[in-house]
N, C-alpha and C positions, 0 to 999 in steps of 0.2 A: 504494500500500500504506500502511496506517496502522500506526504504532508507538505503543504505550502501555505503561505500567508499572503493575503491581499488586503491592502488598505487604500481606500479612496474616500477622501473627505472624512466623514465620521463613520464610514462603513468598514467593519472588520470582516474579512472573509477567512474562514478557517476550513481548509479543504480536508474532507475525510475520505476522498476518493474521487477520481475523475473519469475513469474509463468506461463506466457503465451507468452513468447517472440517468439515462433515459429509459432504462428497463422498467417495465411496469407489469402488474398482474392483470388478471382478466377484467377487473373492475376499474382499471386505470390507476390503481395504487401502485406504489413501488413494489417491485418483486423481491421476495426474500432471496438473498444472495447477491443482489446488485450492490455496486459501490455506492455509498451514501453520498448524496449531493452536498454542496458546500453549506456550511453554517455561517450565516452573515447577519450582522446586527448593526443598525444605525446607532444603537446605544445599548449598554448593558447595565443591569441592576444586580446587586449582591455579588459583584466581582470586585474585590479590593483593588486589583491592579487596573480596573476600568477596561480591561481587555482580556482576551483568552489567547494564549500562545499555542502553537502546535504541540509543544511539550506537555501542555495541560491535559491533552486528550490522547496522546500517543500511548498505545498499549492499554487503554482503559475501555470499559464498556460504557456506552453513552446512551442515555434515554432522552429523546427529544419529544417533549410534551407540548402539543399545540393546543392553545386555549384562547378564549377571549373573556373579558370581565363580565359581559352580559349573558354568558352561556350558563344556564341553570345546571345542566349535567356537569359542566366543568367545575362549578362551585362545589358540587357534591363529591367530586373525585380529587380535587386538588389537595385536600388534606392528606389523602392517601399517598399522592405523589410526593408531597413534602416528607412524609414518613419514610418513603423509599430513599429519598435523598439522605435523611439522617441515618437510616439503618445501614445503607450499603456504601456510603461515600468512602469509608475507611477500607472497604473490601474491594475497591476498584471500579465503582460506578460513579459516573458524572451525570447528573440530571440537569437538563437545560429546558426551561419552560419558554415557549415562544408565542408571542402575540403580535398582531399587526398594530397594536395601539402604542401610543407614545409613552415615554418615560413619565411624563406628567400625570398620565392616567394610571399607569401601572404601579408607580411607587406607592401611592396611598393604598391601592388595592393589596399590594404585597404586605404592607404593614398591617392592614386590617385582618388579613387572613394568615398572618404569621409565616409567610413564605420566605425562606432563606436560601433557596436554591438559586443558581444563576438564572436570570431572566433576560431573554433576548428581545429587544424591541425591533421587530421586523416591519417597520413602517412602510417600506417599499414593497412588501409582500414577496420578497425574493425567495425566502425559504418556503413560504406557503405554496408558491408556484413550483419550486424545485422539488419539494417533497410531495407534490400532487395532493394537497390537503383539500378534501371536499366537505368535511364536516368536523365539528368540534364536540368533545375532545377527541384527539387522535394521538396515539402513542406509537413512536417508531424507535425500535431498539437497534443499536449499531454495535456489532461485536468488536473485539479487540483489534481485528484486522481492518476495520473500517467498512465492513459489509453489513447490509440490512439483515438483521436476524429475526425481526418480528414487526408486523404492522397490525395494530388493533386498537383496543380501548384500554384505559388505565386499569379497569377492573380485571383484565386478563393478563396483565403484564408481569405479575410476580414470578410465575413459573419460568417464563423466558429469561428474566433477569437472573434468576438463580442458576439456570442452565448455562447462560453466557459467562457467569462468574465462576462456574465450576463448583458450586456449593453443594454440600450434602443435603438431600431432601427427605430421606426416610428417617423418621424418629428413631428407629432401632439403630440405624447407622450412626446417628448423632450421639445417641446415648453410649454406644460403644466407644466413640471418640472421647467422650467425657470420662469414661472408665479408664481408658488408656492414659489420658493426660493426668488423671488423679494418681494412677499407679506410678507414673514417672515424676510425680511431684512437680508438675508444670502448671503453675497458677494461671498463666496467660492462656494456655490451652484449655484449662478447666473453664475459665470465664467465657471464652469464645464459644465453647460447646454448650454451656448453659444458656447463653443468650440465643444461640441457634435453636436449642430445644424450645425455648419460649416462642420462637417464630413458627416452629413446625409441629410441636407436640399437640396431642389432643387428650380427651378424657377417656378414651377407649383403647389404651395401649395394652398389648398382650405381654405383660411382664414375665410371665412363666415361659413363654416361647423364647423371649430374648435371653433370659438367663440360661435356658437350655442350649441356646446356640453359641454361647460364649465359650471360648476355649479355656481350659484350666490355666491359671497363671503360671509363668515360669518359676520353677522352684517350689510350687505348691505341693507337688507330690512327694517332695523330699522332706517337707517339714512335718512335725508331729501334728496329728489331727487335733482340732480345737473342738472340745465337747461342750463348750458353753452354749446354752440354748440360743437359737436365733430368734430375734424379736418377731412376734406374731404379726405385728403391724408391718405390712409390706413397705410402706414409706420409710419406716425406721430401719428396716432391714436393708433397703436399697441405699439409704444414707450411709450405713456402716460399710456396705460393699464398696461405695465410691470414695470413702474417706481416705485421704492419702496416708494417714497414720495407721490404718488397719493393716496388721501383719498379713503376709501372703496366705498363710494357712487359714486364718480366720476369713479372709476374703473368699477363699475357695469354699469354705463351709457354708457361708451365707449364699453364695451363688448356687450351690447344690440344693440348698433348702428352697430357694425361690424357683429353681427349675423343677422341683418336685411338687411344690404346693403353692406357688405364687399365683396371683390373680391373673386371669386372662383379660380382664377389663380394669385397667389401672389409670388413674388420673395423672398422667405424666406431665401435663401442663402445670397443674397445681404444684406438683413436686418440683418442677424446674424453677418456678417462681420462688418457692420456699428455699430452694438451694441457693439461688442468687442472693437472697437476703441474708442467709446464714453465712455464706462464704465471702460475700462482698457487700457489707453494710455501706449505706450511703455516706460518703465523706463530705465534710463541710465545704471544701473547695469545689468539689464536683457539683454540689447543689448550688453554690453561688454562681458558678459559670452558667448553669442551666437557667437560673433566675435572671441573670444579666442578659442572656440571649433570648429570653422569653420562650424557652422551649417547654411549654406547659405540658404537652403530652408526655415527654420524657420525665418531667418532674412528678407528674401524677403517678406514673408507673413506679418511679423510684420510691415515692412515699408509700405506696401500697405494698411493695415487695421487699424493700431493702432497709427496713428498720431505721429510719432517720433519727438521729439524736435530737434532743431538745433544741440545740443551737441551730440546727438546720430549719426546724419549724419556725424558730424565732426570725430567721432571715426571710422566710416567706411572708411572715406577717408584716415585717418592715417594708416589704416591696409591694404592699397593697396598691398604692397609687399606680405603679407601673403595670401590675398584673391584672388588676380588677376588670378593665374593659374586655380584654380577651378571655379572661377566666369566666366571666359571665356568659359570653358567647359559646365558649367551649362546653360549659355545663349544659346549656340548652341543646347543643348539638349531640352531646353524649346521651341525654335522655331521649331525644328523638331517635337516635340510632338504636338504643335499647328497645324502644317500643316497636320499631320496624323489625328488629331481630325476633322479638316475641310474636309478632304477627306470623313470621315464617315458621317459628318453632311450634306455635299453637294452631294456626289456621291453614298453613300451606302444606308443609311437609307431611304431617300426619294424614292428610286427606289425599295424598298422591295425585296432585293436580297437573293437568297440562297447562301450557301457557294460556290457551284460550279460556280454560275454566278459571284460571287465576285472574285474567284480565276482566272477566265478567263478574267477579266477586266484588262485593261492596267495599272491601278493604284495599283494593288495588290502587286506588288513587292516593290513599294515605301512604302506602308502601313506596310509591314513586320509584319503582325499580327501573334502572337504565341498562341492566345487563343480567344475563342468566345463562345457565347451561342446561342441556337436556340429558336425561338418562334413558334407560330402556323404555320402550313404548311411548317415547315423546313426553315423559313426565319431567316436571321441573326437578332438577338435581341440585341446583344452587341458584342463589339470587343475590344481587349486590346490595350491600348496605354500607354507606360511607366509603365506597370505593373498594370494598372487600367482598369476595364471593363467599357467602355463608351457605353451609350445607346442614343437613339434619343433625349431623354430629357436632357442629360447631356453633349453631345459632344461639342455643340457650346459654352456653358458657360466655359467648360474646356479649349477650345482653347483660349478664351479671357483671361482667368486667366494666362495661360502659356505665352502668349505674354506679359502681364503686368510684370510677373516675369522676363522674358528675358530682358526687359528694365531695371529693377533694377540690374540684374546680370551684364549687360553691363556697367552700371555706376560704379559698384563696381570694375569691371575689369580695368576700365580706371582711377580709383582713383578720381571719381567725385561724387558729391552729386546727388542722383537720383532725377529727376524732377517729383516728386510724383503727383503734381497737374495736370500734363499733361499726366500721365501714361495711363489713360483710353483712351484719345483721340489718343495718339500715338499707343496704341494697336489696336484701331479701324482702323487706317490707315494701319497698318501692315496686319490686317485681310483682308481688301479690296484688298490689293496687292496680298496676297496669293490666295484668291478666284479667282481673275482675271487670275493668272497664272495657277491655276488648271483647270479652264474652257477652257483656251487656249490649255493646254497640253493634256487634256483628253476628250475634246468635240468630240462627234461623229456626 
C-alpha cells in the first residue's frame, strides 16, 4: 500500500490507497477488498496537531464513520462509535467521524455528545463522493493494508473491527488467556484478558466444559495432591484457579473439580467485572483523568466495578458543574436504552417474532430499532439498542447494566456520591417498575 500526503489551502489529503478507489459493489458501494479512497478534510476536530500524518494511520485499522448532526439514527449510534474509539484506540484502531458540515456546527455538537474521536469536516463532500456514501450513518472499515474490509452500519461493525485487529472473540479462549497470564504472573496480560472478557462474556458460559478442556498445568502432576476441599461456589473456585499465588497442584485440583461438577451455565460477565474490581481497584489519578476528559461512560463503569475509594467519589462531587449537563443526558439515555432492552427481553424474543410481526406490534415505535439480524425461519435474532445488537441472551443483562449506570449518572448530575452498595438493588426496583409499565401499556 502507498501512503502520500496532499495539502491544498486548508485541505488535508491522506491517501490510504490509490489503485482501486473506483471499485464498487452491486449497490454502488465500495467493494470489500478495494483500496480505500483518500481521506480529506477542510478542517479537523479532536486532533491536537490540527492535522493527520501518514504515520498516524500506517499499519492501523481505520473506521471511517459518516454522519450528519440532523440524522436521528446517527445520534442513536454515535455513542457506540465513541465507545469503539475509547475501547480499541490502544489496540490499533483509529476512528474518524466524517460530516459535510462545518467546524462551527460540528464543534458544539461534539461537545454536547461527548465525542472525542477525530472528526473530519468534509465541507467539499470529497470523501462523501469518494466513499460513495448514499445514506447516513455508514461505517467503512479499512484494514491495516489500506483495503476496504467492511461496509455497513455502526450496529454491525464490532465483529469486523475485532477480526481486523486480530482479537480473540470466544469467551472460552479469552478466559484461557486470563488463566495463562495469571499463571505467568503477568498483570498486564491479566488486565487485558479481563477487560476483553467484559466485552465478550455472557451469563450462559459453560464453565464445566472449559475446565475440562484445559490442559493440566506444567509440573502439576509432579506435585503432591492438594486434598483441601474446593469451594462449592463456582465463582470462588474459579477465582482460586486464576489467582497467580495459587500453587500449581492446588490449581490442578480446582480445575479437576470444576471439570467434574462445574456449572454448564455460569455468569462469566459478572465474574469478569468482579475480577476487574478485585485485581485493579480504581486509582485516584485514573479517575481524575476520566473526570477531566468527561469520559462519563468509563467513569460509571469504573464506579460500578472497581471499588472506588472515598477520595475518588469526592473528586466526582467536586466536578458537578462540569459533569452535570452531560450526566443528566447520559442518565436519560441509559434509562431509555434499558426500557428498549426490556421490550426485547419481554415482548420480542420470547414471542419469536418476524420483522413484520414486530413492526406491526404497538411497541415498535417506542423501540425505534434501526438494525437487526434474522435467525432461522426469518425470526428476529437480534435488534439494536444504542448502537449494540442485543440478543435473547444479552438483552436482560444489558438492561440491568444500563439502569445501574443511570443511577450513577444521576448522582453525578446532582453532585452526590453514588450509592454504589445499593446500585444493584435500586436497578432491580427500576426494572420491576419498567416491566410493570410495559405489561400494562402493551398487554393484549
